[in-house]
C-alpha positions as CSV (number, residue, x, y, z in Angstrom):
1,M,33.4,-37.5,-22.2
2,K,30.8,-36.4,-24.6
3,R,28.3,-37.1,-22.0
4,T,29.3,-34.7,-19.7
5,G,29.5,-32.3,-21.7
6,V,26.2,-32.7,-22.9
7,L,25.5,-32.3,-19.3
8,V,27.5,-29.4,-18.9
9,A,25.9,-27.9,-21.3
10,A,22.7,-28.7,-20.3
11,V,23.8,-27.6,-16.6
12,L,25.1,-24.3,-17.3
13,G,21.2,-23.4,-19.5
14,L,19.1,-24.4,-16.5
15,V,21.0,-21.7,-14.5
16,M,21.2,-19.1,-17.4
17,T,17.6,-19.2,-17.4
18,L,16.3,-19.5,-13.9
19,G,18.8,-16.9,-13.9
20,A,17.6,-14.3,-15.6
21,A,13.5,-14.4,-14.9
22,P,13.9,-12.4,-11.2
23,A,15.8,-9.7,-13.2
24,I,13.2,-9.8,-15.8
25,A,11.0,-10.4,-12.9
26,V,12.5,-7.1,-11.5
27,A,12.3,-4.9,-15.1
28,E,8.6,-5.8,-15.5
29,D,8.3,-4.4,-12.7
30,D,9.8,-0.8,-12.4
31,R,8.6,0.0,-15.4
32,D,4.7,-0.9,-13.8
33,V,5.0,1.3,-11.0
34,D,2.0,2.6,-10.0
35,P,1.9,6.9,-10.5
36,L,0.0,7.3,-6.6
37,V,2.9,4.6,-5.5
38,A,6.2,6.2,-7.1
39,A,4.4,9.9,-5.9
40,V,4.3,9.2,-2.4
41,L,7.7,6.7,-1.6
42,D,9.1,10.0,-3.4
43,E,7.3,12.1,-0.5
44,V,8.0,9.9,2.3
45,P,11.7,8.5,3.4
46,G,12.2,5.4,4.1
47,G,10.0,3.7,1.4
48,I,10.6,0.1,-0.3
49,L,9.2,-1.0,-3.5
50,I,7.4,-4.4,-3.0
51,D,6.0,-4.5,-6.3
52,G,4.7,-2.4,-8.6
53,R,1.2,-1.0,-6.6
54,H,2.2,-1.4,-3.5
55,A,5.1,0.2,-1.2
56,V,5.8,-0.1,2.7
57,W,7.5,2.1,5.5
58,P,8.4,-0.2,8.2
59,E,9.7,2.4,10.5
60,L,6.3,4.0,10.2
61,D,4.3,0.9,10.2
62,M,2.4,2.0,6.8
63,E,1.7,0.7,3.7
64,L,0.0,1.7,0.2
65,T,-1.7,-0.9,-1.9
66,M,-3.0,-0.4,-5.1
67,P,-5.7,-1.8,-6.5
68,A,-4.6,-3.8,-10.1
69,T,-5.8,-1.7,-13.2
70,S,-7.7,-5.2,-14.5
71,S,-9.3,-5.3,-11.6
72,T,-13.3,-3.0,-9.8
73,A,-12.0,-1.0,-7.4
74,W,-13.1,-1.9,-3.5
75,R,-15.9,-1.7,-2.3
76,S,-16.0,-4.1,0.6
77,V,-15.1,-3.0,4.3
78,G,-13.5,-6.4,4.1
79,S,-10.2,-3.9,2.3
80,C,-8.9,-3.3,5.8
81,T,-7.2,-6.2,7.7
82,T,-8.7,-6.5,10.7
83,G,-6.5,-4.2,13.8
84,R,-5.3,-0.9,11.3
85,I,-6.5,1.6,10.0
86,C,-6.6,2.0,6.5
87,A,-7.0,5.9,4.3
88,Y,-8.0,5.4,0.3
89,N,-8.1,7.6,-1.7
90,H,-11.7,6.8,-3.4
91,T,-15.4,7.2,-1.6
92,S,-16.8,3.9,-0.2
93,L,-13.2,2.2,0.4
94,G,-11.7,2.5,-3.0
95,G,-8.4,3.1,-5.2
96,G,-5.2,2.7,-3.1
97,A,-5.0,2.7,0.3
98,L,-2.4,3.5,2.9
99,T,-2.9,1.6,5.6
100,F,-1.5,1.9,9.5
101,G,-1.2,-1.0,12.1
102,T,0.1,1.5,15.3
103,C,-2.7,4.7,17.1
104,G,-1.5,7.4,17.0
105,V,-1.1,11.0,15.0
106,H,-0.5,9.2,10.7
107,T,0.7,11.5,8.7
108,I,-0.9,11.2,5.2
109,P,1.6,12.4,2.9
110,S,0.2,15.2,-0.3
111,S,-0.4,13.3,-3.3
112,F,-2.4,10.6,-1.5
113,A,-5.9,12.7,-1.3
114,V,-8.3,10.0,1.7
115,K,-11.9,9.7,0.3
116,S,-12.1,7.5,3.0
117,V,-11.3,6.0,5.8
118,A,-12.1,2.4,7.8
119,N,-11.0,1.4,11.1
120,A,-10.9,-2.2,11.5
121,R,-9.5,-2.2,15.6
122,S,-12.1,-3.3,18.0
123,V,-11.8,-0.6,19.9
124,G,-11.0,2.9,20.2
125,F,-11.5,6.0,17.2
126,V,-9.7,7.6,14.5
127,Q,-10.4,11.2,13.5
128,V,-9.4,12.5,10.0
129,R,-8.3,15.6,10.8
130,N,-6.6,18.8,8.0
131,V,-3.6,19.9,10.4
132,S,-5.7,20.0,14.0
133,T,-9.9,20.4,13.1
134,I,-11.7,16.7,12.5
135,L,-13.2,16.4,9.6
136,K,-14.5,13.0,10.3
137,T,-14.6,10.5,13.3
138,V,-14.8,7.0,12.7
139,V,-15.5,4.6,15.4
140,A,-13.7,1.3,15.5
141,G,-15.5,-1.5,13.6
142,S,-16.1,1.7,11.2
143,W,-15.9,3.1,8.0
144,G,-16.4,6.8,6.3
145,N,-16.4,9.2,3.2
146,V,-14.4,12.5,4.5
147,S,-14.6,15.6,1.8
148,G,-11.8,18.3,2.8
149,T,-8.5,18.1,2.5
150,V,-7.3,14.9,5.2
151,T,-3.1,15.9,6.3
152,N,-2.9,12.8,9.0
153,L,-5.2,10.4,10.8
154,R,-5.5,10.5,14.8
155,C,-5.7,7.2,16.4
156,L,-7.4,7.6,20.2
157,V,-8.3,4.7,21.9
């Protein structure tokens, strides 16, 4: 009888400990949400917070990823995944990234200031635009820095 009581107490303690871990992790993520991630989630409906630095909008096939505060800014063309279009809020593909997996016209949230764009597709080009004014054209497999206010990206085959 004594052994059963000890075993039950041990199992109950283990369950309570493991059950509490996800709640703690969620609480930490809520406190550490990057301000830009929070702003874009507020502005664009349908977003899902993955963690404090990453959100997705499944219906728009859009993702926002911010670098960890302890790491240096991304500086490689390889940071834009093959087949996607990426808009960065720093020059030279640095800072946070909005990425799109479909070809079309993609609206950029006003809270996200685009400073560089990468086109990791194998064909076509991307027009970086302010409404309908083309600020820059980025051909497949390349990237470029952008000046001016970017309101949308238009992908063409």
